C-alpha positions in Angstrom: -13.8 19.9 -23.6 -17.0 21.7 -22.7 -17.8 23.9 -19.7 -17.2 22.3 -16.4 -20.4 21.9 -14.4 -19.9 18.9 -12.1 -16.7 18.2 -10.0 -15.9 14.8 -8.5 -13.8 14.5 -5.3 -11.8 11.5 -4.2 -9.2 10.6 -1.6 -6.6 8.0 -2.5 -3.7 6.2 -1.0 -2.7 6.5 2.7 -5.1 8.6 4.7 -3.9 11.8 6.2 -5.4 14.0 9.0 -6.9 17.0 7.2 -8.3 15.1 4.3 -11.9 15.7 5.6 -11.2 19.4 6.0 -10.1 19.4 2.3 -13.2 17.5 1.2 -15.3 20.0 3.1 -13.4 23.0 1.5 -13.7 21.7 -2.1 -17.4 20.8 -1.6 -18.5 24.1 -0.1 -16.3 26.3 -2.3 -17.6 24.4 -5.4 -21.2 24.8 -4.4 -20.6 28.5 -3.5 -19.3 29.0 -7.1 -22.2 27.2 -8.8 -20.8 23.7 -9.4 -22.5 20.4 -8.7 -20.3 18.2 -6.5 -20.1 14.4 -6.4 -18.2 12.3 -3.8 -16.4 9.3 -5.1 -15.9 6.6 -2.4 -12.8 4.4 -2.0 -10.5 6.3 -4.3 -10.0 5.3 -7.9 -11.6 2.0 -7.1 -14.8 3.9 -6.5 -14.6 5.4 -10.0 -14.1 1.9 -11.5 -16.9 0.4 -9.5 -19.3 3.3 -9.7 -19.4 4.3 -6.0 -20.4 7.9 -6.7 -22.9 10.1 -4.7 -24.2 13.6 -4.9 -22.6 15.9 -2.3 -24.3 18.8 -0.6 -23.0 21.1 2.2 -24.8 18.8 4.7 -22.6 15.9 3.6 -19.5 17.8 4.9 -21.0 19.2 8.1 -19.2 18.4 11.3 -16.2 16.7 9.6 -13.5 19.4 9.8 -12.2 18.1 13.1 -12.1 14.4 12.1 -9.0 12.4 11.0 -9.2 9.9 8.2 -11.5 10.4 5.3 -15.3 10.1 5.1 -14.8 9.2 1.4 -12.7 6.2 2.4 -9.5 5.4 0.6 -8.0 2.5 -1.2 -4.8 1.7 -3.2 -6.3 0.7 -6.5 -4.3 -1.9 -8.4 -6.9 -2.0 -11.2 -6.5 1.8 -11.8 -2.8 1.1 -12.5 -3.8 -0.6 -15.8 -5.0 1.0 -19.0 -8.2 -1.0 -18.9 -8.9 0.1 -15.3 -8.5 3.7 -16.2 -10.8 3.3 -19.3 -13.5 1.8 -17.0 -13.1 4.7 -14.6 -13.5 7.2 -17.4 -16.7 5.5 -18.7 -18.2 5.7 -15.3 -17.1 9.3 -14.8 -18.8 10.3 -18.1 -21.9 8.4 -17.1 -22.1 10.2 -13.8 -21.7 13.5 -15.6 -18.4 14.5 -13.9 -16.4 17.0 -15.9 -13.4 17.5 -13.6 -11.7 15.5 -10.7 -10.1 16.8 -7.5 -7.8 14.1 -6.2 -6.6 14.4 -2.6 -3.6 12.1 -2.1 0.2 11.6 -2.2 2.8 10.7 -4.8 1.1 7.6 -6.2 -2.4 9.2 -6.2 -1.2 12.2 -8.2 0.8 10.0 -10.6 -2.5 8.2 -11.3 -4.2 11.5 -11.8 -1.5 12.6 -14.3 -1.8 9.4 -16.3 -5.6 9.5 -16.3 -5.6 13.1 -17.5 -3.1 12.3 -20.3 -5.1 9.3 -21.6 -8.6 10.8 -21.4 -8.2 14.5 -21.7 -9.7 15.0 -18.2 -9.2 18.1 -16.0 -7.6 16.8 -12.8 -6.6 19.0 -9.9 -4.4 17.5 -7.1 -4.4 18.4 -3.4 -1.2 17.4 -1.5 -2.7 14.9 1.0 0.2 12.9 2.6 1.8 12.7 6.0 5.3 12.2 4.3 5.6 15.9 3.1 7.4 14.5 0.0 5.5 16.4 -2.8 7.5 18.9 -4.6 6.3 22.5 -4.9 4.5 22.9 -1.6 6.1 23.8 1.7 3.9 21.4 3.6 1.4 18.6 2.8 -2.0 18.0 4.4 -1.4 15.7 7.4 2.3 16.4 7.9 2.0 18.9 10.7 -0.5 16.7 12.7 1.7 13.6 12.3 4.7 15.5 13.4 2.9 16.6 16.6 1.7 13.0 17.2 5.3 11.6 16.9 6.6 14.3 19.3 3.9 13.4 21.8 4.8 9.7 21.6 8.6 10.3 21.8 8.1 12.5 24.9 6.4 9.6 26.6 9.1 7.1 25.4 11.8 9.4 26.9 10.3 8.9 30.4 11.0 5.2 30.1 14.4 5.6 28.4 15.6 7.8 31.2 14.1 5.7 34.0 15.8 2.6 32.7 18.9 4.1 31.0 18.1 2.7 27.6 18.7 3.6 24.0 15.4 3.7 22.1 15.2 3.4 18.4 11.9 5.0 17.4 10.8 4.2 13.8 8.6 6.7 12.1 6.9 6.8 8.7 8.0 8.9 5.7 8.8 6.4 3.1 11.8 7.7 1.1 11.7 11.1 2.8 13.2 12.1 6.2 11.1 15.2 6.9 9.1 13.5 9.7 12.2 11.9 11.3 14.5 14.9 11.2 11.9 17.5 12.4 10.4 15.2 15.0 13.9 14.6 16.3 14.6 18.3 16.6 11.2 19.0 18.2 11.4 16.1 20.8 15.0 16.7 21.7 16.1 13.3 20.4 19.9 12.6 20.2 19.9 11.6 16.6 17.9 11.0 13.4 18.8 8.4 10.8 17.3 9.5 7.5 17.7 8.7 3.8 18.8 12.2 2.9 21.9 11.8 5.1 23.1 8.6 3.4 26.6 9.7 2.7 29.6 7.4 3.1 29.6 8.2 6.8 27.9 5.4 8.8 25.2 7.3 10.6 24.9 4.8 13.5 28.7 4.7 14.1 28.9 8.5 14.1 26.0 8.8 16.6 27.3 6.0 18.9 30.8 7.5 19.0 29.4 10.9 20.0 26.9 9.4 22.4 29.4 7.2 24.2 31.9 10.0 24.4 29.3 12.1 26.2 28.5 9.1 28.5 24.8 9.4 27.8 23.2 6.4 29.2 19.7 7.1 27.7 19.2 8.2 24.2 16.4 8.5 21.6 17.2 7.9 18.0 14.5 8.6 15.4 14.7 6.3 12.3 12.9 6.7 9.0 11.1 3.5 8.1 12.9 1.3 5.6 12.5 -2.3 4.5 16.2 -2.9 4.8 17.5 -0.4 7.5 14.7 0.4 9.9 14.8 0.6 13.7 15.2 -3.1 14.2 18.3 -3.2 11.9 20.0 -0.5 13.9 19.0 -1.9 17.3 20.5 -5.3 16.2 23.7 -3.6 15.1 24.1 -1.8 18.5 23.6 -5.1 20.3 26.4 -6.7 18.2 28.8 -3.9 17.8 28.4 -2.0 21.1 27.5 -4.7 23.7 26.6 -3.4 27.1 23.9 -1.1 26.1 20.2 -1.7 26.9 18.5 -1.3 23.6 14.8 -1.1 22.8 12.7 -0.5 19.6 9.4 1.3 19.3 7.7 1.3 15.8 5.0 3.9 15.9 3.3 2.6 12.8 -0.3 3.6 12.2 -0.5 5.5 15.4 0.9 8.3 13.3 -1.8 8.5 10.7 -4.9 9.1 12.7 -6.1 11.8 15.1 -7.7 15.2 14.9 -6.0 17.5 12.4 -4.0 20.4 13.8 -5.0 24.0 13.1 -2.2 24.2 10.6 -3.5 21.2 8.6 -7.1 22.5 8.7 -6.1 25.9 7.3 -3.8 24.3 4.7 -6.8 22.1 3.6 -9.1 25.1 3.5 -6.8 27.2 1.4 -5.8 24.5 -1.1 -9.4 23.2 -1.3 -10.6 26.7 -2.4 -7.5 26.9 -4.6 -8.7 23.8 -6.4 -12.0 25.4 -7.3 -10.3 28.6 -8.4 -7.9 26.6 -10.6 -10.9 25.0 -12.4 -12.6 28.3 -12.8 -9.4 29.8 -14.3 -9.3 26.9 -16.8 -6.2 25.3 -15.3 -5.7 21.6 -15.8 -3.5 18.9 -14.3 -1.9 20.9 -11.5 -1.4 20.4 -7.8 -2.5 23.2 -5.5 0.2 23.9 -2.9 1.3 26.7 -0.5 4.7 28.2 -0.9 6.0 31.1 1.2 2.4 31.5 2.4 1.0 32.0 -1.2 -1.3 29.5 -3.0 0.7 28.1 -6.0 -0.2 25.8 -8.9 2.4 23.1 -9.7 2.1 20.9 -12.8 1.4 17.3 -11.6 4.6 16.1 -13.4 6.6 18.4 -11.2 4.8 17.7 -8.0 5.5 14.0 -8.1 9.3 14.4 -8.6 11.1 12.5 -5.9 13.7 15.1 -5.2 11.8 17.6 -2.9 14.7 19.6 -1.5 15.7 18.6 2.0 17.3 21.4 4.1 20.7 19.9 5.2 21.0 22.7 7.7 18.5 20.8 9.8 21.1 18.0 10.3 23.5 20.6 11.8 20.7 22.0 14.0 20.1 18.5 15.6 23.8 17.8 15.9 24.5 21.0 17.8 21.5 20.7 20.1 22.1 17.0 21.0 25.6 17.4 22.5 
């Protein structure tokens, strides 16, 4: 492959606060280092349907504080096929793009890895997902902002829970990872968190109710990781059946969690990883995700970053248990 002169940027999958700050960082750092930058709209679909535009510093002015993504996002079913990726590659070559920076989560970086393998393309990933489930980086872009949004919502729900002596099950995002649920529970003073990482033989609901009833707490907040089978509604129904006499309510925060102005932490993470992406390309690195570990920029092979076993610190479960007595 020849010298890289033009870099394409796209955002893919679920939007995350800080994606715009990352687009800005990649664009400005790229231009500063002599590259041409092209923005690709609507994720991988934009590559397939040729939605590509030249980007200058002006394109990214005044976006650092905005949530969402100016490049728009889409979950591309066509890109999941060999034919779709071939079409994307043909358009990429036509547009003169030599390398791709992909800002997204697990599915987006899996797509980048497959694309790089099939077409010998330089792909650099940035960890853009509120779930914090990418291996090799301490935090992902959007996670901190979402955590703060959840805590703000739970603080408000607690006012009602206490006024009416209710148990509230609050469902948060996170897919198969409990980082959002566990840490928002600690930060908001919730009584419990029900998370996938704690799925031992112990019934998490029974354990919580036994402790909660023993303490005679009449109002409680339980944060639940979203799940198609065992979300907040499932646990609320169980309490109504197994522990009658409690006033139970459910609050599913849903897409409230995704939007909003990115926190300072997420803006700085976006800036550092965005510049890191350009540095990776200049160093000749290929098919890595840029992360931050122990406050240092690190490069993690895409195949490692998308592993589903990002370590969860079980000590956090003990922290919440002790503080909720």
